[in-house]
BAFI-3210 file (N, C-alpha, C; in Angstrom, 3 decimals, decimal comma, padded with zeros to 6 digits):
// residues 241
n [1|2|3|4|5|6|7|8|9|10|11|12|13|14|15|16|17|18|19|20|21|22|23|24|25|26|27|28|29|30|31|32|33|34|35|36|37|38|39|40|41|42|43|44|45|46|47|48|49|50|51|52|53|54|55|56|57|58|59|60|61|62|63|64|65|66|67|68|69|70|71|72|73|74|75|76|77|78|79|80|81|82|83|84|85|86|87|88|89|90|91|92|93|94|95|96|97|98|99|100|101|102|103|104|105|106|107|108|109|110|111|112|113|114|115|116|117|118|119|120|121|122|123|124|125|126|127|128|129|130|131|132|133|134|135|136|137|138|139|140|141|142|143|144|145|146|147|148|149|150|151|152|153|154|155|156|157|158|159|160|161|162|163|164|165|166|167|168|169|170|171|172|173|174|175|176|177|178|179|180|181|182|183|184|185|186|187|188|189|190|191|192|193|194|195|196|197|198|199|200|201|202|203|204|205|206|207|208|209|210|211|212|213|214|215|216|217|218|219|220|221|222|223|224|225|226|227|228|229|230|231|232|233|234|235|236|237|238|239|240|241]
n.u [000,847|000,795|001,852|-000,590|-001,693|-004,260|-007,077|-008,661|-011,307|-012,090|-013,330|-011,861|-011,836|-010,641|-009,998|-009,726|-008,710|-008,531|-005,881|-005,154|-006,976|-006,061|-005,557|-007,859|-009,067|-007,667|-008,036|-009,156|-012,215|-012,614|-010,323|-010,204|-012,526|-011,938|-009,595|-010,682|-012,043|-012,653|-010,514|-011,856|-015,116|-017,733|-019,951|-023,291|-025,823|-028,450|-031,850|-034,179|-035,085|-035,238|-033,343|-030,966|-027,608|-026,649|-026,344|-024,154|-022,231|-018,896|-016,051|-015,116|-012,443|-011,004|-008,982|-006,959|-005,829|-003,745|-003,223|-004,204|-002,414|-003,675|-003,149|-002,507|-000,489|000,493|-001,776|-002,161|000,139|-000,211|-002,619|-002,463|-000,902|-002,615|-004,279|-002,628|-000,865|000,889|000,881|-001,437|-004,668|-007,494|-010,867|-012,836|-012,785|-013,143|-013,167|-012,976|-014,057|-014,115|-016,923|-019,114|-020,566|-023,185|-025,487|-025,240|-024,785|-023,114|-022,969|-021,006|-021,723|-020,246|-017,052|-014,927|-012,924|-011,922|-011,628|-010,334|-009,523|-008,670|-006,285|-004,182|-003,369|-000,755|-000,531|-000,448|-001,527|-003,371|-002,865|-003,438|-004,482|-002,475|-000,563|-001,765|-001,799|000,939|001,867|000,273|-000,775|000,534|-000,270|-001,538|-004,304|-005,161|-007,508|-009,316|-012,641|-014,434|-016,024|-016,481|-018,221|-018,919|-018,760|-020,135|-023,269|-024,919|-027,486|-028,855|-027,058|-027,293|-029,996|-029,929|-028,123|-029,509|-031,636|-030,314|-029,456|-029,801|-032,995|-033,067|-031,059|-029,612|-029,139|-027,735|-027,503|-025,070|-024,242|-022,101|-018,934|-017,380|-015,079|-012,541|-010,003|-011,338|-013,049|-010,987|-009,359|-011,206|-011,841|-009,302|-008,948|-011,093|-010,310|-007,840|-008,602|-010,291|-008,490|-007,077|-008,962|-010,498|-013,022|-014,772|-014,727|-015,240|-016,003|-017,026|-017,300|-018,803|-018,528|-019,811|-018,090|-017,564|-015,679|-015,962|-016,330|-018,841|-019,689|-017,673|-018,068|-020,638|-020,116|-018,359|-020,055|-021,839|-020,051|-019,308|-021,783|-022,077|-019,942|-020,828|-023,190|-022,207|-020,717|-022,694|-024,474|-022,710|-022,119|-024,629|-025,011|-022,944|-023,786|-026,020|-025,068]
n.v [-001,186|002,073|005,491|008,038|011,141|012,335|014,301|016,674|016,851|014,437|011,150|008,245|004,849|001,898|-001,329|-004,761|-008,078|-011,665|-014,051|-017,255|-020,070|-022,796|-025,922|-026,614|-024,262|-022,442|-020,003|-017,154|-015,701|-013,335|-011,721|-011,518|-010,070|-007,722|-006,839|-006,230|-003,889|-000,467|002,517|004,689|005,325|004,667|006,902|007,443|005,236|004,897|004,901|005,592|008,458|008,507|006,733|007,722|008,980|011,472|014,886|016,175|014,293|013,526|012,792|009,375|007,606|004,450|002,221|-000,582|-003,443|-006,189|-009,493|-010,750|-012,908|-015,974|-016,165|-016,032|-014,469|-012,863|-011,316|-010,068|-008,480|-006,850|-005,318|-002,928|-001,300|-000,579|001,313|003,229|004,490|007,338|008,596|007,953|008,703|007,355|006,757|004,786|001,224|-001,798|-005,126|-007,977|-011,336|-014,922|-017,032|-019,832|-022,182|-021,346|-019,111|-016,438|-013,176|-011,383|-008,812|-008,140|-007,620|-007,793|-008,593|-011,196|-011,899|-014,275|-017,922|-019,011|-021,736|-023,110|-024,165|-022,000|-021,306|-022,046|-024,007|-023,173|-022,416|-019,831|-019,421|-017,710|-018,063|-019,252|-017,284|-015,099|-015,902|-016,022|-013,415|-011,642|-008,463|-007,349|-008,525|-008,312|-007,846|-007,228|-006,194|-005,625|-005,936|-009,114|-009,194|-006,965|-004,322|-002,865|000,667|001,787|002,694|000,156|-000,847|001,113|001,263|-001,321|-001,234|000,686|-000,610|-002,958|-001,784|-000,878|-003,093|-006,108|-007,751|-010,505|-011,525|-012,808|-010,957|-010,098|-009,153|-010,315|-011,978|-013,468|-013,920|-016,152|-017,126|-017,571|-016,703|-014,594|-013,497|-012,907|-010,921|-008,897|-008,452|-007,712|-005,217|-003,806|-003,963|-002,650|-000,017|000,415|000,358|002,641|004,492|005,405|006,065|003,182|002,593|000,423|-002,540|-005,917|-007,936|-010,728|-013,103|-015,568|-018,715|-019,063|-018,605|-018,021|-016,079|-014,745|-014,753|-013,226|-010,787|-010,176|-010,012|-007,841|-005,711|-005,683|-005,038|-002,448|-001,146|-001,439|000,105|002,608|002,866|002,916|005,314|007,210|006,987|007,663|010,327|011,542|011,241|012,832|015,348|015,868|015,875]
n.w [000,000|-001,010|-000,302|-000,104|-001,120|000,064|-000,626|001,542|001,050|000,153|000,832|002,240|001,772|002,957|001,845|002,536|001,528|001,703|001,020|-000,613|000,712|002,071|000,245|-001,141|-001,832|-003,801|-004,969|-003,518|-003,126|-001,736|-001,992|-004,783|-005,316|-003,880|-005,245|-007,696|-007,409|-008,270|-008,285|-007,397|-006,076|-008,273|-010,181|-008,946|-009,952|-009,403|-010,220|-008,944|-007,255|-004,481|-003,673|-004,526|-004,250|-001,839|-002,888|-001,894|-001,363|-001,070|-003,261|-003,265|-002,375|-003,020|-001,449|-001,798|-000,003|000,263|-001,170|002,010|004,037|005,314|008,211|011,615|012,989|010,955|010,382|012,874|013,064|010,853|010,994|012,700|011,020|009,014|010,132|011,326|009,632|008,886|006,459|005,187|005,033|006,497|006,411|006,664|007,123|005,389|005,871|003,910|003,610|003,086|003,241|003,599|001,162|000,792|-000,775|000,494|001,684|004,092|006,558|009,324|012,733|015,109|016,618|017,978|020,832|021,884|021,575|019,358|017,990|015,790|013,337|011,379|007,880|007,838|009,652|012,261|015,576|017,276|020,030|022,179|024,745|026,306|025,933|027,175|029,862|030,345|029,767|031,155|032,232|030,133|027,861|024,547|024,241|026,781|029,157|027,169|026,023|025,653|023,442|020,752|019,179|015,978|015,484|013,465|011,977|011,676|011,179|009,637|007,542|006,523|005,682|003,592|001,916|001,177|-000,214|-002,442|-003,740|-005,786|-005,779|-005,596|-004,040|-001,032|001,690|004,816|008,325|010,438|013,513|014,236|013,358|013,019|014,445|013,315|010,950|009,679|011,647|013,392|012,131|012,038|014,767|015,557|014,298|015,507|018,212|018,187|017,612|019,772|021,937|021,382|021,764|019,641|017,134|016,062|013,095|011,204|009,361|008,709|005,829|004,651|002,093|-000,259|-001,036|-003,729|-006,731|-009,406|-012,446|-012,600|-009,928|-008,710|-009,989|-009,055|-006,317|-006,336|-007,132|-004,975|-002,934|-003,719|-003,456|-000,730|000,221|-000,715|000,771|003,413|003,375|002,754|004,945|006,997|006,263|006,511|009,265|010,210|009,394|010,952|013,483]
ca.u [000,000|001,643|001,385|-001,584|-001,963|-005,706|-007,688|-009,530|-012,691|-012,350|-013,389|-011,030|-012,274|-009,623|-010,628|-008,784|-009,201|-007,596|-005,278|-005,655|-007,359|-005,768|-005,436|-009,130|-009,517|-006,475|-008,466|-010,059|-013,050|-012,553|-009,299|-010,584|-013,496|-011,205|-008,685|-011,462|-012,680|-011,986|-009,813|-012,861|-016,502|-018,334|-021,150|-024,495|-026,683|-029,809|-032,864|-035,157|-034,504|-035,174|-032,175|-029,771|-026,663|-026,784|-025,568|-022,920|-021,319|-017,613|-015,419|-014,750|-011,271|-010,970|-007,615|-006,983|-004,652|-003,773|-004,020|-003,746|-002,203|-004,591|-002,186|-002,812|000,547|000,513|-002,896|-001,926|001,165|-000,614|-003,772|-002,100|-000,355|-003,732|-004,895|-001,669|000,044|000,727|000,736|-002,666|-005,917|-008,493|-012,146|-013,509|-012,151|-013,992|-012,471|-013,792|-013,606|-014,883|-017,746|-019,396|-021,115|-024,531|-025,507|-025,599|-023,806|-023,342|-022,120|-020,864|-021,886|-019,316|-015,908|-014,714|-011,550|-011,503|-012,217|-009,648|-008,915|-008,364|-004,984|-004,185|-002,897|000,605|-000,584|-000,202|-002,634|-003,159|-002,176|-003,590|-004,758|-001,172|000,101|-002,389|-001,311|002,363|002,172|-000,528|-001,283|001,282|-000,912|-002,000|-005,718|-005,478|-008,552|-010,218|-013,795|-014,385|-016,723|-016,532|-019,133|-018,602|-019,442|-020,937|-024,724|-025,076|-028,890|-029,165|-026,215|-027,936|-031,218|-029,554|-027,462|-030,562|-032,384|-029,503|-028,990|-030,831|-033,976|-032,951|-029,891|-029,813|-028,238|-028,107|-026,595|-024,677|-023,718|-021,006|-018,018|-016,850|-013,945|-011,364|-009,247|-012,253|-013,373|-009,761|-008,941|-012,225|-011,622|-008,012|-009,210|-011,949|-009,544|-006,819|-009,269|-010,780|-007,364|-006,684|-010,149|-010,904|-014,270|-014,550|-015,362|-014,800|-017,037|-016,596|-018,220|-018,627|-019,038|-019,738|-016,762|-017,450|-014,721|-016,169|-016,444|-020,136|-019,715|-016,788|-018,747|-021,730|-019,514|-017,827|-021,163|-022,332|-019,043|-019,424|-022,998|-021,825|-019,113|-021,687|-024,119|-021,443|-020,357|-023,913|-024,953|-021,745|-022,291|-025,881|-024,794|-022,076|-024,533|-027,008|-024,409]
ca.v [000,000|003,237|006,725|008,731|012,492|012,421|015,605|016,725|016,748|013,051|010,078|007,103|003,558|000,874|-002,650|-005,877|-009,409|-012,730|-014,898|-018,633|-020,758|-024,221|-026,411|-026,717|-022,933|-021,701|-018,645|-016,670|-014,659|-012,053|-010,894|-011,252|-008,971|-006,527|-006,403|-005,767|-002,610|000,696|003,403|005,614|004,873|005,202|007,726|006,727|004,893|004,640|005,654|006,096|009,595|008,211|005,894|008,340|009,506|012,905|015,704|016,640|013,184|013,804|011,665|008,298|006,866|003,068|001,715|-002,031|-003,984|-007,642|-010,432|-010,990|-014,332|-016,516|-016,496|-015,190|-013,491|-011,900|-010,395|-009,267|-007,481|-005,974|-004,459|-001,564|-000,514|-000,053|002,436|004,173|005,019|008,792|009,067|007,408|009,010|006,295|007,075|003,522|-000,004|-002,969|-006,399|-008,955|-012,701|-016,001|-017,877|-021,144|-022,225|-020,799|-017,813|-015,431|-012,108|-010,918|-007,835|-008,603|-006,575|-007,902|-009,487|-011,945|-011,941|-015,617|-019,073|-019,321|-023,049|-023,752|-023,812|-021,174|-022,035|-022,525|-025,026|-022,561|-021,964|-018,491|-019,598|-016,548|-018,436|-019,401|-015,982|-014,233|-016,336|-015,717|-011,988|-010,875|-007,175|-006,958|-009,178|-007,306|-007,515|-007,094|-005,206|-005,438|-006,830|-010,330|-008,860|-005,550|-004,025|-001,722|001,917|002,195|002,520|-001,013|-001,029|001,996|000,838|-002,511|-000,815|001,301|-001,644|-003,804|-000,988|-000,665|-004,388|-006,915|-008,351|-011,957|-011,906|-012,888|-010,091|-010,168|-008,771|-011,501|-011,734|-014,401|-013,910|-017,490|-017,543|-017,956|-015,525|-013,493|-012,924|-012,430|-009,641|-007,924|-008,090|-007,018|-003,812|-003,247|-003,845|-001,617|001,274|000,499|000,698|004,021|005,324|005,983|005,484|001,887|002,736|-000,760|-003,561|-007,124|-008,358|-012,133|-013,474|-017,016|-019,206|-019,251|-017,676|-017,880|-014,686|-014,161|-014,546|-012,107|-009,580|-009,902|-009,559|-006,488|-004,758|-005,584|-004,308|-001,034|-000,613|-001,366|001,298|003,779|002,940|003,338|006,729|008,012|006,994|008,441|011,744|011,997|011,327|013,982|016,571|016,114|015,903]
ca.w [000,000|-001,111|000,296|-000,906|-000,668|-000,098|-000,376|002,713|000,590|-000,226|001,817|001,869|002,287|002,756|001,748|002,524|001,190|002,060|000,008|-000,701|001,946|001,948|-001,120|-001,864|-002,253|-004,228|-005,294|-002,488|-003,743|-001,021|-002,614|-006,175|-005,255|-003,446|-006,313|-008,847|-007,119|-008,882|-007,357|-006,862|-006,159|-009,499|-010,003|-008,551|-011,085|-008,925|-010,966|-007,977|-006,523|-003,046|-003,426|-005,067|-003,277|-001,576|-003,824|-001,254|-001,073|-001,742|-003,952|-002,346|-002,833|-002,546|-001,357|-001,596|000,679|000,274|-000,372|003,369|004,297|006,323|009,256|012,764|013,302|009,853|010,587|014,095|012,766|009,757|011,258|013,130|009,912|008,223|010,835|011,910|008,618|008,869|005,076|004,611|005,717|006,345|007,063|006,966|006,652|005,160|005,700|003,185|003,800|002,461|004,110|003,031|-000,190|000,709|-001,478|001,487|001,880|005,461|007,227|010,704|013,735|016,232|016,565|019,221|021,317|022,285|020,896|018,094|018,228|014,507|012,773|010,175|006,690|008,095|010,693|013,559|016,413|017,813|021,307|023,048|026,138|026,941|025,892|028,184|031,178|030,449|029,658|032,103|031,758|028,922|026,710|023,598|024,424|028,203|029,454|026,027|026,193|024,837|022,205|020,394|018,085|015,149|015,790|012,314|012,122|010,806|010,803|008,509|006,428|005,951|004,995|002,314|001,109|000,626|-001,186|-003,635|-004,243|-006,443|-004,866|-005,527|-003,249|000,416|002,439|006,227|009,397|011,194|014,862|014,498|012,218|012,791|015,293|012,547|010,537|009,381|012,948|014,013|011,558|012,426|016,167|015,649|013,980|016,556|019,453|017,996|017,735|021,155|022,805|021,078|022,020|018,353|016,617|015,401|011,783|010,469|009,234|008,001|004,780|004,316|000,772|-000,505|-001,427|-005,182|-007,321|-010,844|-012,865|-012,243|-008,481|-008,396|-010,461|-008,120|-005,073|-006,562|-007,122|-003,596|-002,162|-004,072|-002,836|000,706|000,403|-000,904|001,901|004,591|003,235|002,832|006,332|007,762|005,928|007,119|010,710|010,465|009,150|012,016|014,793]
c.u [000,880|001,036|000,428|-001,810|-003,444|-006,197|-008,576|-010,992|-013,046|-012,551|-012,501|-011,536|-011,201|-010,293|-009,540|-009,492|-008,124|-007,056|-005,830|-005,913|-007,220|-005,840|-006,756|-009,660|-008,308|-006,783|-009,479|-010,893|-012,960|-011,471|-009,633|-011,578|-012,781|-010,357|-009,436|-012,088|-011,927|-011,314|-010,741|-014,246|-017,150|-019,542|-022,370|-025,375|-028,123|-030,804|-033,906|-034,525|-034,352|-033,927|-030,879|-028,898|-026,917|-025,873|-024,230|-021,988|-020,007|-017,131|-014,965|-013,614|-011,296|-009,529|-007,687|-005,694|-004,776|-003,059|-003,374|-003,581|-003,096|-003,759|-002,381|-001,766|000,675|-000,580|-002,635|-000,891|000,684|-001,654|-003,376|-001,558|-001,456|-004,252|-003,902|-000,678|-000,131|000,529|-000,577|-003,869|-006,930|-009,748|-012,881|-012,649|-013,222|-013,078|-013,421|-013,194|-014,587|-015,649|-017,955|-020,011|-022,508|-024,507|-025,988|-024,444|-024,111|-022,420|-022,164|-020,951|-020,755|-018,148|-015,656|-013,220|-011,032|-012,109|-011,573|-008,855|-008,597|-007,012|-005,146|-003,582|-001,472|000,663|-000,368|-001,508|-002,326|-002,429|-002,336|-003,895|-003,445|-000,447|-000,462|-001,894|000,140|002,624|001,367|-001,025|-000,488|000,696|-001,600|-003,462|-006,131|-006,466|-009,412|-011,390|-013,733|-015,193|-016,647|-017,430|-018,598|-019,358|-020,252|-022,409|-025,162|-026,522|-029,244|-028,296|-026,847|-029,182|-030,900|-028,938|-028,493|-031,333|-031,637|-029,080|-030,122|-031,720|-033,761|-031,757|-030,219|-028,730|-028,680|-027,061|-026,324|-024,087|-022,520|-020,121|-017,197|-015,667|-012,801|-010,728|-010,131|-012,617|-012,138|-009,309|-009,917|-012,011|-010,300|-008,162|-010,031|-011,148|-008,466|-007,433|-009,802|-009,660|-006,908|-007,824|-010,547|-012,218|-013,980|-015,300|-014,869|-015,954|-016,448|-017,707|-017,881|-019,283|-018,973|-018,392|-016,540|-016,564|-014,836|-016,424|-017,737|-020,216|-018,850|-017,440|-019,882|-021,178|-018,948|-018,941|-021,729|-021,345|-019,120|-020,666|-022,855|-020,973|-019,972|-022,615|-023,418|-021,144|-021,586|-024,436|-024,005|-021,874|-023,548|-025,719|-023,948|-022,840|-025,507|-026,357|-023,788]
c.v [001,232|004,442|007,424|010,106|012,757|013,823|015,536|016,563|015,339|012,188|008,945|005,864|002,537|-000,493|-003,707|-007,159|-010,435|-013,463|-016,310|-019,256|-022,254|-024,670|-026,402|-025,372|-022,086|-020,268|-018,207|-015,527|-013,318|-011,142|-010,578|-010,102|-007,668|-005,969|-005,818|-004,392|-001,465|001,562|004,442|005,004|005,488|006,092|006,869|006,490|004,626|005,523|006,266|007,244|009,328|007,424|006,527|008,911|010,985|013,706|016,125|015,504|013,438|012,588|010,648|007,494|005,466|002,571|000,222|-002,511|-005,503|-008,203|-010,716|-012,494|-014,789|-017,076|-015,514|-014,101|-012,441|-010,857|-009,488|-008,170|-006,441|-004,942|-003,065|-000,696|000,060|001,251|003,539|004,744|006,540|009,372|008,641|007,759|007,904|006,695|005,817|002,372|-001,083|-004,170|-007,363|-010,336|-013,701|-016,791|-019,227|-021,064|-021,598|-019,410|-016,686|-014,450|-011,441|-009,766|-008,164|-007,424|-006,581|-008,840|-010,079|-012,024|-013,361|-016,690|-019,448|-020,612|-023,795|-023,269|-022,901|-021,949|-022,571|-023,526|-024,489|-022,214|-020,560|-018,538|-018,454|-016,905|-018,584|-018,058|-015,043|-014,593|-015,918|-014,215|-011,120|-009,565|-006,621|-007,618|-008,135|-006,897|-007,498|-005,944|-004,843|-006,402|-008,037|-010,209|-007,361|-005,388|-002,865|-000,499|002,429|001,885|001,372|-001,216|-000,156|001,701|-000,362|-002,133|-000,215|000,272|-002,536|-003,051|-000,859|-001,968|-005,155|-007,639|-009,851|-012,437|-011,887|-012,076|-010,087|-009,507|-010,025|-011,092|-012,633|-014,512|-015,191|-017,961|-018,162|-016,662|-014,336|-012,750|-012,264|-011,086|-008,540|-007,484|-007,344|-005,531|-003,142|-002,996|-002,764|-000,228|001,488|000,947|002,146|005,007|006,109|005,353|004,211|001,869|001,630|-001,751|-004,758|-007,567|-009,796|-012,445|-014,992|-017,421|-019,290|-018,174|-017,591|-016,403|-014,023|-013,855|-013,360|-010,793|-009,184|-009,375|-008,149|-005,456|-004,583|-004,827|-002,806|-000,407|-000,524|-000,132|002,554|003,959|003,422|004,833|007,622|008,106|007,805|009,932|012,300|012,175|012,549|015,295|016,906|016,209|017,274]
c.w [000,000|-000,425|-000,651|-000,303|-000,884|000,216|000,844|002,319|000,134|001,008|001,321|002,564|001,945|002,826|001,726|002,088|001,484|000,835|000,067|000,660|001,714|000,491|-001,875|-002,330|-002,663|-004,631|-004,245|-003,064|-003,032|-001,613|-004,056|-006,243|-004,895|-004,582|-007,500|-008,632|-007,799|-007,824|-006,729|-007,021|-007,394|-009,201|-009,691|-009,767|-010,662|-009,668|-010,036|-007,191|-005,029|-002,684|-003,919|-003,960|-003,044|-002,497|-003,223|-000,859|-001,796|-002,530|-002,907|-002,970|-002,211|-002,610|-001,030|-000,944|000,733|-000,942|000,986|003,586|005,448|007,475|010,407|012,988|012,206|010,052|011,787|013,841|011,757|010,167|011,754|011,997|009,031|008,816|011,198|010,914|008,535|007,475|004,436|005,486|005,438|007,120|007,495|006,457|006,502|004,972|004,996|003,397|003,219|003,513|003,423|001,649|-000,331|000,060|-000,569|001,635|003,218|005,812|008,712|011,677|014,768|015,927|017,934|019,552|021,478|021,378|019,583|018,245|016,942|014,002|011,558|009,008|006,860|009,242|012,084|014,261|016,925|019,149|022,279|024,504|026,911|027,007|026,961|029,585|031,394|030,547|030,617|031,521|030,576|027,667|025,844|023,819|025,899|028,393|028,242|026,192|025,273|023,553|021,989|019,177|017,260|015,644|014,608|012,560|011,207|010,358|009,600|007,299|005,731|005,147|003,632|001,368|000,429|-000,464|-002,503|-004,321|-004,906|-005,436|-004,661|-004,714|-001,760|001,126|003,894|007,113|010,210|012,539|015,187|013,273|012,094|013,602|014,481|012,034|010,171|010,667|013,557|013,442|011,949|013,871|016,334|015,332|015,080|017,831|019,344|018,184|019,151|022,089|022,591|021,322|020,762|017,918|015,818|014,064|010,850|010,441|008,500|007,055|004,390|002,976|000,615|-001,100|-002,941|-005,809|-008,840|-011,172|-012,459|-010,751|-008,076|-008,816|-009,524|-006,798|-005,185|-006,484|-005,714|-002,715|-002,453|-003,438|-001,320|001,016|000,305|000,299|003,168|004,532|003,344|004,256|007,211|007,518|006,581|008,627|011,048|010,319|010,273|013,390|015,056]
res [m|g|s|i|d|a|s|k|n|e|l|t|v|l|v|t|g|f|g|p|f|k|k|q|y|p|v|n|p|s|w|e|i|t|a|s|l|p|d|y|l|p|p|d|r|a|k|d|p|a|h|q|a|p|a|n|l|p|a|v|r|i|v|k|d|g|p|v|r|v|n|y|e|v|v|r|d|m|v|p|t|l|w|d|d|p|d|q|k|v|d|y|v|i|h|i|g|m|a|g|p|q|p|v|y|s|i|e|r|r|g|h|r|d|g|y|d|k|q|d|v|d|g|e|l|l|g|d|e|q|r|r|k|k|e|g|d|k|w|i|w|h|d|v|p|d|e|l|l|t|d|l|d|i|e|n|i|y|k|r|w|v|e|r|s|p|d|n|l|r|l|q|i|s|e|d|a|g|h|y|l|c|d|f|i|y|f|s|s|l|a|h|l|y|k|q|q|r|p|r|k|v|i|f|f|h|v|p|l|h|s|d|g|e|s|i|s|r|g|k|e|l|a|l|q|l|i|r|s|i|c|e|v|g|l|k|k|a|l|v|s]
***
């Protein structure tokens, strides 16, 4: 991710996607979707005036980071760099990850601190239970709650997202990101911002495991509409506050 001299009048949304997940999934749709996103959010094509973007919505820059290796330590080391780069203004972060084969697209409300008992792609366990006992109050997530929620207005984001998406797709708000690397990267972002007492302007987007062209194209369009919905809801909240 290079340095970007972002205008103060622009919003910047950083999007991440994961790399290959074991031998059976050499292509991870989360990164294919992320990589396919344009550098800027395209003009609004909504025909219904009620669904059109506000006239004062600034340009939205989309920065892509990845593919992220499906490895606990890689994720733990990487997440702070997304938020703390002095050369990169970030307004929102969307982490994208692969779920199961069901044709369901989910945005996650919460991330979890504990319960990571599955090996990553390199055969490594997180080992935080042992690390917490050994490090005590020096443990990275000492005094961080076992669950953290996004500070984004997920209900209104979801409402706008559904309004802008095809009627034949299953979109939902989920309460369980899975206690694996998807959940882990989400909680890592939430916890990093919690510790810094910064607004938790991050969300996780789960997509089905299919990586054919049609699925990637569909996921790309849903990701763009999610970005638009997040920015619109955030702008409206800023105007009334």
